N, C-alpha and C positions, 0 to 999 in steps of 0.2 A: 229508413229501411231497417227492419228489425232483424231479419234472418238473411244471411248471404253466405255464399261459398267463396273462399279466398285460398288459393294455392291448395285446393283439394280438401280443405278443412271447413266445417260449418261453423259459423259464428252467429250467436244470438245476442245482439247488442242490448236488448231490453233486459234480459235475464242475466247477462254477463257470463255466458257459457260458450265453451267450445263444444261442438258435437260432431258426430260422424255422419256425413251425408249417406243416405240410404244406398245410393249406387256404389259407393266405395265399400260399404259394409257388405253388400251383396257379393262383391268381388272377393273379399276375404272369405266369406262363408262358402263360396263355391269351391275355392281352393282347399279349404278345410274338409268339406264334404267329399271331395275327390280323394283326399288322403285317407279319410276314414273308410271309404268304400273298398279301397285295395289293401289298406294297412301295411303297404310296402311302397315306399316312395323314394325318389331320387333325393340326394342331399340338396341338389339344386332347387327342387320343389319345396323342401323344408325351409331353405333360405328365402324363397319367395314368400312363403307364409309369414315367416318372422319379419321380413322387411315390410310387408304390407301392414302388419300389426304395429310395428314401430313407427310407421308413417302416420299412424292415428294417435300417437302418444299424447298429443295435446288434449284430446277428448277422453282417452282411456286412462290417463294418469299412470300411477304406479302399476296398475294391472298389466300394462303393455310390457314392462320390464319383467314382472313376475312370470308372465306367460311365455316369454321368449328365452328366458335364462337357460333352461335345460336344452332348448333347441340349439342355442349357440355353443354349448359344451359339445354336443354331438357333432355339429358342423366343424368345430375346431379340430376334433379328433380325425375327421375324414376330409379335411380341407383339400388334400391332394387329389381326391377322387370325387369331384362334383357330380359326375354322372353315375356314381355307384348307388346302388339301392340299399336301403336299410328297412328292416321291419320295425314298425312303430312300437316302442316299449309300452306296456300297459299304462304307465303314468302319463305318457303323451296322449294316449287314446282317451283317457278320462278328461284331461284338460281340453283336448280338441272337441270332444263331445259337448262339453260345457259351452265352449265358445260357439259351436255350431247351432246350439239351441237358444242362444241369447240374441235378442234384437238390438239394433243399433241405438234405440232410444234409452237403453239401460246404461249407456256410458256418456256422461257429460262431465266436464271439468270446469271449474270457475276460472274466469279470466283475471279477476282482481283478488288480491289478498283481503281476507276478512279482517276488518279493524274492530277491535273490542273496545 
């Protein structure tokens, strides 16, 4: 078996890569698109997006941490108000637009360390 899904993560054993299954990527993109459409979201929805992205960190690599960093700062400030709404800052919008326009195939991560 060359490609399989295990615990929600795609594994390509021939190429030695983790990848994001299309169904999971579509779920992330639909949440991002909904946030971009209104530009005003609940903190809970922002946490959901950040959590979905972090669940893909094996395939996304460091990009997952870079993408969610600012989100976590906003969520920490508003932690007592999970159902409060915030307007998305411009820097969030540009990052969300980038992720909304990117396909799942753009993110893979090696399973094994490269030995020189």
